[in-house]
N, C-alpha and C positions, 0 to 999 in steps of 0.2 A: 424351401433354401437350404442349400447344401453347408454344413459349417466344416471348417478345417478340423483336423485333428492333428494331434503331434505326431502321429506316424507319417512317414515318410512315400508311404502307396497313393499311387495314383488310382487308387478304388473310386468307381463314381458309387453316390451312393443313390439305392433306386427307391426311397421311399417319395408317397405322394405327400403333397406339401397342402394341406389343410387350411391353412390361413385365406388365399384367394377365393376358394370356395365359400368359406364360412362369412366373408366380405359379399360376397354376391349374394347369397341368401338373404343376411341381413336388410340389404339394400330392397330387396324382392318383397321382402315381408315388411317393410315400412313404406314401400309403395304400395301394397293392397292394404293395407291399414289405413291409409291415406284416401283413398279410392273407394270403399267400399262404401264408407257412408253415402257419399254422394252418390253412389248408383242405388242406391236403395229409397233416396229421398223421393217424395210423390207429390204430385200437385193435384188438389183436390178440385175438380171442374165439375161443377151442377149441369148435367147435360139436360137439354129438352126432351120434354115425354113428345113422342109421333101420335099422333092420333092414326086410328087404323079405319080411314075412309077407304071406299071402293077406287080405282083407278079409272079415270078414261080411258075408251077406247082411241087408241091413235092410228089416224089414216096410217096405207103404206109408204113408207120410205123414199125417198127419190134418188135415183144412183146420177152423181155428174162424175164424169171421167174427164182428166187431162192429159192426152195421149202426147206423146213423145215428141210428135211436130207442134204439139201448142195448140191443137183443135180441140173443141170441147164437144162432147156426147152428153146427151141429157137421155137418162135411160136406153141406152145403146142406140140413139138416134144423134148423129152429126148433126149441131146447131153454130150459128154464126154469134156473133158476140150482140146483136140487136135482138136477136131470137131468145138469148140467154137472159138478156136482161129484162127482154117483154116476160117471158116464163116465172123470173124471180120474181118481178115486182107482183104478177097476177099470186103467186104462192104467198106473199108477204100481206096480202090484203085480205088472206082468209083467218077466219075468227082462230082457226086450230089449225095452226102450219103443222104440215106433214114435216118430220126430219129428213134432210139433205145428206146423202151420205158422198163425201168428194174424196174421190180414186185418185188419185195421180201416179203416172209413171215415174221411176226412179230414175230415169235418163232425161223427163223433163226440164227446162229450167225453171227455177223457183218464181220469176217473174210471171208467169202464166199462172200458175197456181194461186200467186198472192193476189191477182187482177180479178180472179174469179171469188177469193176470199173478200176483197174489198167491196164487189160489187154485191153480195150479197148482205154484205153488212150495210152499205149506203142504202137499200133499201128495205131495212129493218128485219132480216132472216133472223131468226133467234135462235134455230135449232140445226148446227151445222159441225157435223162429226167428219173425220176422218176413216178413210177404211185402212188398214196396214194388213200386212201376212204375219202370223206368227213363226216365233224363231224354232225351228227345230232343234 
């Protein structure tokens, strides 16, 4: 802040006013003093211990593809809605269900994918995963 002097000169005082800088630094210091204890608090959680049991071998997965036009493929073989229901019912009755990998074209209407998912859920399929492409 420039102060007026007794002289009549119209000289500009070119000194940096430090008061606003100090005010900002004090505010930042107070913010850090308040937030640091909050960030360092931890919640003690007792996690369960896992046993090292051997994993069972799973059968090969089944690929279900929903194409752009809404048609469904079962391992690269086009199937009708009735055939899909029959195959999913057979899979649901197995004691160890193979995992189903659901692939959908990104231009397909979501209703076609939802129909396949709902049918699998109604029949008791427990292992259904979605296949996507990684972002490069």
